[in-house]
C-alpha positions as CSV (number, residue, x, y, z in Angstrom):
1,V,128.5,2.0,-178.2
2,S,128.6,-1.2,-180.2
3,G,126.6,-3.1,-177.5
4,L,123.9,-0.5,-177.6
5,L,123.7,-0.8,-181.4
6,M,123.6,-4.6,-181.2
7,I,120.8,-4.5,-178.6
8,S,118.7,-1.8,-180.3
9,A,119.1,-3.2,-183.8
10,K,118.0,-6.7,-182.6
11,I,120.3,-8.4,-185.0
12,F,120.0,-11.5,-182.8
13,R,118.8,-12.3,-179.3
14,N,119.4,-14.9,-176.6
15,G,118.7,-18.4,-177.9
16,D,119.4,-17.6,-181.6
17,V,121.9,-19.7,-183.4
18,I,124.4,-17.5,-185.2
19,M,127.4,-18.0,-187.4
20,V,130.4,-15.6,-187.3
21,G,133.1,-16.8,-189.8
22,D,133.6,-20.5,-189.0
23,L,132.2,-20.1,-185.5
24,K,128.7,-21.4,-184.9
25,G,126.8,-21.3,-181.6
26,V,123.8,-20.4,-179.5
27,V,123.7,-16.8,-178.2
28,T,123.6,-17.1,-174.4
29,D,124.2,-13.4,-173.3
30,I,124.4,-10.0,-175.0
31,S,125.9,-7.2,-172.9
32,L,127.1,-3.7,-173.7
33,R,130.6,-4.9,-174.5
34,T,130.4,-8.6,-175.4
35,T,128.2,-11.4,-176.7
36,K,128.6,-14.9,-175.4
37,L,128.0,-18.0,-177.5
38,R,127.8,-21.7,-176.5
39,T,129.3,-23.8,-179.3
40,Y,128.1,-27.3,-180.1
41,D,131.0,-28.8,-178.2
42,R,129.8,-26.9,-175.1
43,N,132.5,-24.3,-175.1
44,E,131.7,-20.7,-174.2
45,V,133.0,-18.1,-176.6
46,I,133.1,-14.4,-175.7
47,I,133.1,-12.1,-178.7
48,P,133.5,-8.3,-178.4
49,N,130.5,-6.6,-179.9
50,S,132.9,-4.3,-181.9
51,V,134.1,-7.5,-183.7
52,L,130.5,-8.6,-184.4
53,L,129.6,-5.2,-186.0
54,K,132.6,-5.6,-188.4
55,E,132.0,-9.2,-189.3
56,N,129.3,-10.9,-191.4
57,V,126.9,-12.5,-188.9
58,I,124.4,-15.0,-190.1
59,N,121.4,-15.6,-187.9
60,L,120.4,-19.1,-188.6
61,T,117.2,-19.0,-186.5
62,S,116.2,-15.3,-186.2
63,G,114.1,-16.2,-183.1
64,K,112.3,-19.0,-184.9
65,K,111.3,-22.0,-182.9
66,E,111.9,-24.4,-185.7
67,T,114.4,-24.7,-188.5
68,V,115.3,-26.9,-191.5
69,A,118.1,-29.5,-190.9
70,S,119.9,-31.4,-193.5
71,I,121.7,-34.8,-193.4
72,I,123.5,-36.5,-196.3
73,F,123.7,-40.3,-196.5
74,A,125.9,-42.0,-199.1
75,I,125.0,-45.5,-200.4
76,D,126.4,-47.8,-203.0
77,Y,124.9,-47.7,-206.5
78,I,123.6,-51.2,-206.1
79,Y,120.9,-50.3,-203.6
80,D,117.4,-49.2,-204.4
81,T,117.3,-45.4,-203.6
82,E,113.5,-45.5,-203.0
83,K,113.9,-48.2,-200.4
84,V,116.6,-46.3,-198.7
85,K,114.6,-43.0,-198.8
86,L,111.7,-44.8,-197.1
87,I,114.0,-46.1,-194.3
88,I,115.4,-42.7,-193.8
89,E,112.0,-41.0,-193.8
90,N,110.6,-43.5,-191.2
91,M,113.6,-43.0,-188.9
92,I,113.3,-39.2,-189.2
93,K,109.6,-39.1,-188.6
94,N,110.1,-41.2,-185.4
95,D,112.5,-38.7,-183.8
96,P,110.9,-36.6,-181.1
97,N,112.5,-33.3,-182.3
98,V,111.3,-33.6,-185.9
99,I,108.2,-31.6,-186.8
100,V,105.9,-33.3,-189.3
101,I,102.7,-31.3,-188.7
102,L,102.4,-27.9,-187.2
103,K,99.3,-26.1,-185.9
104,K,96.4,-25.6,-188.4
105,E,97.6,-28.8,-190.1
106,K,100.4,-27.1,-192.0
107,K,102.6,-29.9,-193.2
108,R,106.4,-29.9,-192.8
109,E,107.4,-32.4,-195.4
110,I,110.7,-34.4,-195.4
111,R,112.3,-33.6,-198.7
112,F,115.0,-35.6,-200.5
113,V,117.7,-34.6,-203.0
114,V,119.5,-37.5,-204.8
115,R,122.9,-36.9,-206.4
116,I,125.0,-39.3,-208.3
117,K,128.7,-39.0,-207.2
118,E,131.9,-40.6,-208.4
119,W,131.6,-43.6,-206.2
120,S,128.2,-43.4,-204.5
121,T,124.6,-42.2,-204.6
122,E,124.1,-39.3,-202.1
123,I,120.7,-38.9,-200.5
124,E,120.3,-35.6,-198.8
125,C,117.2,-35.3,-196.6
126,L,115.8,-32.0,-195.4
127,F,113.4,-31.8,-192.5
128,W,112.1,-29.5,-189.8
129,I,113.3,-29.6,-186.2
130,N,111.9,-27.9,-183.1
131,E,115.1,-27.1,-181.3
132,P,117.5,-25.1,-183.6
133,A,120.0,-24.7,-180.7
134,N,120.4,-28.5,-180.6
135,E,120.5,-29.1,-184.3
136,E,123.9,-30.9,-184.3
137,F,122.8,-33.3,-181.5
138,I,119.5,-34.0,-183.2
139,K,121.2,-34.7,-186.6
140,S,123.8,-36.9,-184.8
141,R,121.1,-39.0,-183.2
142,I,119.2,-39.4,-186.4
143,T,122.3,-40.3,-188.4
144,E,123.2,-43.0,-185.9
145,N,119.7,-44.4,-185.9
146,V,119.5,-44.4,-189.7
147,N,122.9,-46.0,-190.1
148,N,122.0,-48.7,-187.6
149,R,118.8,-49.4,-189.5
150,L,120.6,-49.5,-192.9
151,K,123.0,-52.0,-191.4
152,E,120.1,-54.2,-190.3
153,E,118.8,-54.1,-193.9
154,K,122.3,-55.0,-195.1
155,I,122.6,-51.7,-196.9
156,L,126.3,-50.7,-196.5
157,P,128.2,-47.5,-197.2
158,P,129.9,-47.2,-200.6
159,I,133.5,-48.2,-201.2
160,P,135.6,-45.6,-203.0
161,G,136.7,-46.6,-206.5
162,V,140.3,-47.4,-205.7
163,L,139.4,-49.5,-202.8
164,R,136.7,-51.3,-204.8
165,K,139.2,-52.2,-207.5
166,E,141.6,-53.5,-204.9
167,Y,138.8,-55.5,-203.2
168,L,137.7,-57.1,-206.5
169,E,141.3,-58.0,-207.4
170,R,141.8,-59.7,-204.1
171,K,138.5,-61.5,-204.3
172,N,139.4,-62.8,-207.8
173,Q,142.8,-64.0,-206.5
174,Q,141.3,-66.1,-203.8
175,P,141.2,-69.9,-204.4
176,K,137.8,-71.1,-205.4
177,D,136.2,-74.0,-203.6
Protein backbone atom coordinates (compact mmCIF):
# COMPACT_ATOMS: atom_id res chain seq x y z
CA VAL A 1 0.00 0.00 0.00
CA SER A 2 2.77 2.45 0.91
CA GLY A 3 4.43 1.90 -2.46
CA LEU A 4 1.24 2.78 -4.30
CA LEU A 5 0.90 5.93 -2.19
CA MET A 6 4.50 6.88 -2.94
CA ILE A 7 4.10 6.37 -6.67
CA SER A 8 0.70 8.05 -6.96
CA ALA A 9 1.60 11.03 -4.75
CA LYS A 10 4.79 11.60 -6.77
CA ILE A 11 6.70 12.75 -3.70
CA PHE A 12 9.88 12.08 -5.63
CA ARG A 13 10.93 10.20 -8.75
CA ASN A 14 13.97 8.46 -10.17
CA GLY A 15 16.89 10.87 -10.43
CA ASP A 16 15.73 13.14 -7.60
CA VAL A 17 18.13 13.85 -4.75
CA ILE A 18 16.40 13.27 -1.42
CA MET A 19 17.32 13.48 2.22
CA VAL A 20 15.83 11.15 4.84
CA GLY A 21 17.23 11.96 8.27
CA ASP A 22 21.02 12.06 7.84
CA LEU A 23 20.87 9.98 4.65
CA LYS A 24 21.23 11.80 1.33
CA GLY A 25 21.21 10.20 -2.09
CA VAL A 26 19.84 9.87 -5.60
CA VAL A 27 16.64 7.88 -6.07
CA THR A 28 17.45 5.02 -8.45
CA ASP A 29 14.31 2.87 -8.15
CA ILE A 30 10.83 3.08 -6.62
CA SER A 31 8.93 -0.19 -6.29
CA LEU A 32 5.79 -1.17 -4.41
CA ARG A 33 7.73 -2.14 -1.28
CA THR A 34 11.03 -0.25 -1.33
CA THR A 35 12.91 2.75 -2.67
CA LYS A 36 16.58 2.50 -3.63
CA LEU A 37 19.02 5.37 -3.13
CA ARG A 38 22.60 5.72 -4.35
CA THR A 39 24.59 7.70 -1.82
CA TYR A 40 27.49 9.98 -2.74
CA ASP A 41 29.96 7.33 -1.65
CA ARG A 42 28.32 5.01 -4.25
CA ASN A 43 26.55 2.76 -1.74
CA GLU A 44 23.08 1.50 -2.54
CA VAL A 45 20.58 1.91 0.28
CA ILE A 46 17.22 0.15 0.22
CA ILE A 47 14.55 1.86 2.31
CA PRO A 48 11.11 0.35 2.94
CA ASN A 49 8.41 2.70 1.63
CA SER A 50 6.57 2.34 4.95
CA VAL A 51 9.59 4.02 6.60
CA LEU A 52 9.63 6.82 4.01
CA LEU A 53 5.96 7.57 4.66
CA LYS A 54 6.66 7.98 8.40
CA GLU A 55 9.86 10.03 8.06
CA ASN A 56 10.41 13.59 6.94
CA VAL A 57 11.66 13.35 3.37
CA ILE A 58 13.25 16.42 1.81
CA ASN A 59 13.32 16.42 -1.98
CA LEU A 60 16.34 18.57 -2.80
CA THR A 61 15.69 18.64 -6.53
CA SER A 62 11.97 17.95 -7.12
CA GLY A 63 12.74 16.83 -10.65
CA LYS A 64 14.63 20.04 -11.45
CA LYS A 65 17.56 19.83 -13.81
CA GLU A 66 19.56 22.41 -11.89
CA THR A 67 20.06 23.32 -8.27
CA VAL A 68 21.97 25.79 -6.10
CA ALA A 69 25.20 24.54 -4.56
CA SER A 70 27.15 26.18 -1.76
CA ILE A 71 30.82 26.05 -0.77
CA ILE A 72 32.47 27.87 2.14
CA PHE A 73 36.11 28.96 2.00
CA ALA A 74 37.94 30.29 5.06
CA ILE A 75 40.78 32.77 4.69
CA ASP A 76 42.93 34.71 7.10
CA TYR A 77 41.87 38.27 7.96
CA ILE A 78 44.95 39.71 6.27
CA TYR A 79 43.78 38.89 2.74
CA ASP A 80 41.66 41.11 0.52
CA THR A 81 38.20 39.50 0.39
CA GLU A 82 37.37 41.14 -2.95
CA LYS A 83 40.46 39.60 -4.55
CA VAL A 84 39.60 36.19 -3.10
CA LYS A 85 35.97 36.47 -4.26
CA LEU A 86 37.18 37.26 -7.78
CA ILE A 87 39.46 34.19 -7.79
CA ILE A 88 36.63 31.98 -6.53
CA GLU A 89 34.18 33.40 -9.07
CA ASN A 90 36.57 32.80 -11.98
CA MET A 91 37.21 29.21 -10.92
CA ILE A 92 33.48 28.51 -10.51
CA LYS A 93 32.57 30.06 -13.86
CA ASN A 94 35.13 27.84 -15.60
CA ASP A 95 33.62 24.62 -14.27
CA PRO A 96 31.64 22.74 -16.95
CA ASN A 97 28.78 21.92 -14.55
CA VAL A 98 28.14 25.49 -13.42
CA ILE A 99 25.26 27.32 -15.06
CA VAL A 100 25.92 31.00 -15.65
CA ILE A 101 23.29 31.77 -18.31
CA LEU A 102 20.15 29.78 -19.04
CA LYS A 103 17.83 29.91 -22.02
CA LYS A 104 16.30 33.30 -22.79
CA GLU A 105 19.36 34.97 -21.24
CA LYS A 106 18.17 34.39 -17.67
CA LYS A 107 21.25 34.93 -15.54
CA ARG A 108 22.22 32.59 -12.77
CA GLU A 109 24.52 34.73 -10.70
CA ILE A 110 27.22 33.55 -8.37
CA ARG A 111 26.43 35.03 -4.97
CA PHE A 112 28.72 35.57 -2.02
CA VAL A 113 28.08 35.81 1.71
CA VAL A 114 31.01 37.01 3.83
CA ARG A 115 31.10 36.26 7.55
CA ILE A 116 33.69 37.29 10.12
CA LYS A 117 34.47 34.38 12.43
CA GLU A 118 36.67 34.03 15.51
CA TRP A 119 39.84 33.24 13.58
CA SER A 120 38.95 33.67 9.92
CA THR A 121 36.88 35.36 7.26
CA GLU A 122 34.42 32.91 5.73
CA ILE A 123 33.38 33.38 2.14
CA GLU A 124 30.36 31.33 1.15
CA CYS A 125 29.61 31.14 -2.55
CA LEU A 126 26.28 30.04 -3.97
CA PHE A 127 26.01 28.99 -7.61
CA TRP A 128 23.83 26.95 -9.95
CA ILE A 129 24.86 23.51 -11.19
CA ASN A 130 23.33 21.36 -13.92
CA GLU A 131 23.72 17.94 -12.30
CA PRO A 132 22.08 17.87 -8.84
CA ALA A 133 22.78 14.15 -8.50
CA ASN A 134 26.54 14.86 -8.71
CA GLU A 135 26.56 17.94 -6.46
CA GLU A 136 29.12 16.59 -3.99
CA PHE A 137 31.56 15.64 -6.76
CA ILE A 138 31.16 19.00 -8.50
CA LYS A 139 31.70 20.88 -5.23
CA SER A 140 34.75 18.75 -4.45
CA ARG A 141 36.32 19.49 -7.84
CA ILE A 142 35.63 23.23 -7.52
CA THR A 143 36.99 23.30 -3.95
CA GLU A 144 40.20 21.61 -5.05
CA ASN A 145 40.63 23.97 -8.01
CA VAL A 146 39.97 27.07 -5.89
CA ASN A 147 42.34 25.90 -3.15
CA ASN A 148 45.11 25.25 -5.69
CA ARG A 149 44.59 28.70 -7.21
CA LEU A 150 44.63 30.37 -3.78
CA LYS A 151 47.93 28.60 -3.00
CA GLU A 152 49.38 29.92 -6.29
CA GLU A 153 48.37 33.41 -5.16
CA LYS A 154 49.98 32.74 -1.75
CA ILE A 155 46.60 33.04 -0.03
CA LEU A 156 46.74 30.49 2.75
CA PRO A 157 44.06 29.11 5.08
CA PRO A 158 43.69 30.72 8.49
CA ILE A 159 45.51 29.56 11.58
CA PRO A 160 43.26 29.14 14.66
CA GLY A 161 43.92 31.61 17.47
CA VAL A 162 45.72 29.17 19.80
CA LEU A 163 48.03 27.96 17.05
CA ARG A 164 48.64 31.53 15.86
CA LYS A 165 49.74 32.57 19.35
CA GLU A 166 52.07 29.55 19.58
CA TYR A 167 53.47 30.27 16.10
CA LEU A 168 54.16 33.92 16.97
CA GLU A 169 55.79 32.98 20.27
CA ARG A 170 58.11 30.50 18.53
CA LYS A 171 58.91 33.01 15.82
CA ASN A 172 59.84 35.64 18.43
CA GLN A 173 62.11 33.14 20.25
CA GLN A 174 64.18 32.36 17.15
CA PRO A 175 67.62 33.96 17.00
CA LYS A 176 67.72 36.96 14.71
CA ASP A 177 70.38 37.25 12.04
